[in-house]
N, C-alpha and C positions, 0 to 999 in steps of 0.2 A: 567862423566858417560862413556866416550869413553874408559878409562882405564879398567873399569869393563867389558865392552863388549869385549874388546880385550882379557882379561883374560879368559872369557868364551869360546871364539873362540879357544884360545890356548889349552884349555882342551878338545877339540874335538867336540864342538857344532857348528852347522851351524845356523846362524841367517838370518832373512829376511833383505832386503836392508835397512829398517829403524831401524833395531836393536831392535825392540819391540816384537819379537816373536822368540822363539827357534824352529826351524823346524826339526832338526835332531841331534842325539847324537851318539857317539860311542857305539856300542852294547856291553853290559856286562851282565853276568848272575847275576841278583839280582832283588828281588821284592821290595826292598827299593830304593827310588829315592830322589835325591836332585835337586830341580828345581829352577833355578834363575827366580824370578818373574819379568822379564824385561818388561812385558806388564802392570805392575802396578806401581803406584807411591804414594807418601805420602806428605801431607802438614800438618802443625801444626796449631792449634788454641790455643793460650796461653794467659794468663793474668787473673786478678782477676775475670772477668766476663765471662770466657770461658765456664764454665758449664751452667750458666744462659742463655748465648747467644745461645748456641747450643740446649739447652732444648726448646727454643722458635722457633727453625728452623727445627729440625730433627724429624722424626717419632718415634724414639726409646726413651726410658727413660734414660737420662744421669745419673740418680741416679744408675741405674743398671750398667752402664759403670764404674762409680766411685767405686762401690762395687765389681763387678765381674771382670771387666777389659776390656770388649769389647762387642759390639753389632753391628749387621748390622743396618743401618738406612738410610731412604730416605729423600731427600730434595725435597719437592713438590712445584708446583706452586699453586696459589690460588684456582684452580679447582681440587686440589688433585692429579694431575698427576706428576709422578716422573721425575724431570729433572736431578737428580743424585742419585746414590746408592753407599754408602760407608760403610766400616767397621771402626767404631769409636773405638779407643784404648786409654785407660788411659795412660798418660805420665806425667813426672814431669811438674808442673805448668800449666797443661792443657791436651790437647788431640792431638793424631795423627789421621788423617783421610786418609784411604787407599782406592784408587779406580783405575779405568782404566786410564792409563797414558794419553790417547788421550782426555779424558773428564775432567781431573783435572783442566786445566786452566779455563774452563767455570764454573766448580763447585766453584772454589775459587772466581771468579768474582761475581757470584750470591750471595754467602755468604757475601762478603765484602760490597755489597750494603746495607745490613741490619746491618753491624757491626759498622757503623760510630759512633753511640751513645753508644757503649759498650767499656768497658775497656778490650778489647781483640784484638788480632792481628793474622792474618793468614800469614804463611810463607811457601813457596814451599820448600820441603826438598828432592825432587826427585833426585837431583844431588848429595846429600850427604848421603842419606840412601838408602840401597838396600835390597831387599827381597829374602829370600830363602824358598821355599816350601818343607816340609818334608812329605813324604808319604810312605806307605808300612809298613810291620811288624817291621822294625827297626826305624820308625820315631821318637819315643820317645827317643831312644838311641842317635840319632843325636842331638836332642834338649839338652839332658843332657850333651853331649860332649861340647856344646857351652856355656851353662848357669849353668850346674850343678844341675838343677832342672827343673821339667816338670809341666806345668799347668795340673790340674787333671780333669777339666770338660770343656765341650764345651763352648766357649767364655771366658774361663778363661785365664788370662795373668800372666806371670812371667817376671819381668824385672830386669836387673842388669847392671850397668856401661854402660848405653846408648844402651843396647841391649834388645829387647823386643820379647817375644815369645807368640803367642796366639794359643790355640787349636781350630781348626775349624771342622765342621762336616765331617764325613767320616774317623775318626781316623787320622787326618792330622794336621800339624802345619804350621804356618807362622812364620818365624824369620825375624825381621827387625833390621838392624844394620848399623853402619857407614861403608862407603865404604872401608876405609883402613883396618878395622878389617875383613871385608868379604874377601878382597884380600889375607890377611894373612891366614885365616882359610880354604879357599876353597880347596886348594890342599890336605890338611889333611882330610877334610870331604869326598872328593870323593874317597879316598882310602877305605872308609867304604861303601859309597853309590854312584853309578854312577849318572851322570847328567840325568835329565828328561826333556822332551819337554813341551812346552806350551800347545800343543794339549792334551797331557796326563793329565796335571794338570786340564785343563778345562773339560775334560771328567769326572774326579773325582768330579768336582764341579757339573756337570750335574747329576751324579749318586746320589749325596747328595741333589739334587733338590734345589740348591742355585741359586737364580736369579741374573742377572747382566744386566746392560744397555750397549748399544753400541750407536754410533752416530745415527744409523737408528731407534732406539727405544726410544730415549729421548722424554719425555712427552707422551709416548704411553700407559702407564699403570698406574692405581691406585695401591697403595701398595698391597692390598688384591688380585688383579688380578695375582700377582706373588707369592702368598702364604707367603708374608713377615711376616704376623702376626704369622704364625706357627713357624717361626725362631726367635721370640721375637724381630723382627725389627719394630714393631708398638706397641705403648702403647695407651690404650683407657682410662687411668685413670690419666695421668700426667698433663692434661690441654692443653692449646692452643699452637699450632705451625702452621706454614704456611701450609695451605691446610687441617688443622685438621677437620674443619666442614664437609667437603665432606667425608673424610675418616671415621669419626665417624658415620655419618649418614648412610653410607652403612652398617656399622657393626651392628648398633642397630635398624635401621628403614628400611633398604633397603634389597635387595636380590642380592647376587653375582651370575651373570650369566656366567661369563668367568673366571674360575680359571686357574691355571697353571698345566700342565700335563708333565710327562716324556713320551718320546716315542722314537722309533727307526724307521729308514726308509732306504730302499735300493735305492740308486741313484748314479749318476755319479760324482757329485761334492758337496762340503759342503754347506748345506743350510745357506744362509746369514741371520743374525738377521733382523727381519722385514719382511721376506718373508711371503706373504699372504697364508692362508690356505683356502680350499674350501671343500664343500660336493658335491655330484653329481648334486644337483640342486640349490645350494646357493653359493654366493660369500661372501668373508670376514667373514668367520666363525672362524677365529683365526689368530695368528701371531707367527712366530718363535721368541723366546727370545735369545737362544744361541744354537749352535750345535758344535759337535766335532767328528772326525773320531773314530770309534770303531773297524772296521775291513775293509778289502778290499771291497769297494763299499757299506759299511754300516756306518751310522752315528746315533749317539744318540743325542737327543735334548730336550730342554725345550720349551714348546709352550703354550700360552694362547689361549684357545679354548672355544667356546660356549658349556656349560656343557651338555645340552640336546642332542646336536648333537654328541659330542665326545663319548657319551656313548650309542649311538643308530645307528650310521651310519659311514661308512668309511670317514676318514678325509684325504684330498688329498693335497699334497705339490705343491704349485706354480701355479696350474691351475686345471681345472676340468678333465684334462687328466693326471695329475701328479701321482706319486707313492703314495700309501696309507701308513699312519703312523700306527705303531703297538704300542698301549699304554702299558706302564709299570707301576708297582706299585711305589708309592711315598714312601720315607723312613720315613715319618711322617704322622700323622693323621690331617685332616682338620675338623673343627667344622661343623657338619651337619646343625646346625641352620643358618649358614651363607648363605645357599642355599634355605632357606625357606622364603616365603613371610610373611612379618610382618604387612601387612595391613588387 
């Protein structure tokens, strides 16, 4: 991995000390960007029982993944709270699971606990595979330069010769490929599209209202609290998986009181995932999921908030004297029945 990070630095990017975030890139006129996804990693689950095993562990339907190519999926504890959130991608002989690099070791460890009696094996690929995010009006052209073909629908995958591209919401793509191929391709690709920063990629994720977990929010949310069902990351028809009873009960017999919202806020520093939200007279009315800088002194974020309060009173960041959030539209619709009492 050090060779990959050195290459990115040589092309004009500044990385943080741990090398898991691109902080700055050389300025060039272009709305199309190629972002090394250094904050993410991949591990594989391969073998004859790979699909059956993951079907019994993740919230998404692995049959969708096998047919379409990819889905977001949560691995929950028995109480239905997410301790990992991954993108599952169809691969030869099984699946690749992409997630936050800092959380991947724990994600693998938890899955392996249940893998003992299955003909499946998990292998960390984070030092062998690297990711490139393609965004902007020329994103599809970048993918075509690498693979010769472009996935046509969201969550669709095209793979060839060990390289995999998946279309993600927001007219963007992720390309996952062996490190040596990436090293060879990168100089050519950045002639067409300059490097992008991790912050900008995460801002696009926020604008597409795609949730993610960080260390501060592990086991903090049930999938529907992060709108995962609206992104086809939860199946209510596939049968049992870990935490399924709680997740399904909320969908069919319960009432969701804390969904995820998009918002922006004016403040001095980036809100940390897990930062508590307040109203004028109540504590713990919500929690930040993810935030990214949008302009000087302005941040956009995803936050899980008590619905009745979010839509009736100012929501304040960090304390009852903190700055107020400005809610923004989601890019997808939430089922209104989810918010209705079924008793």
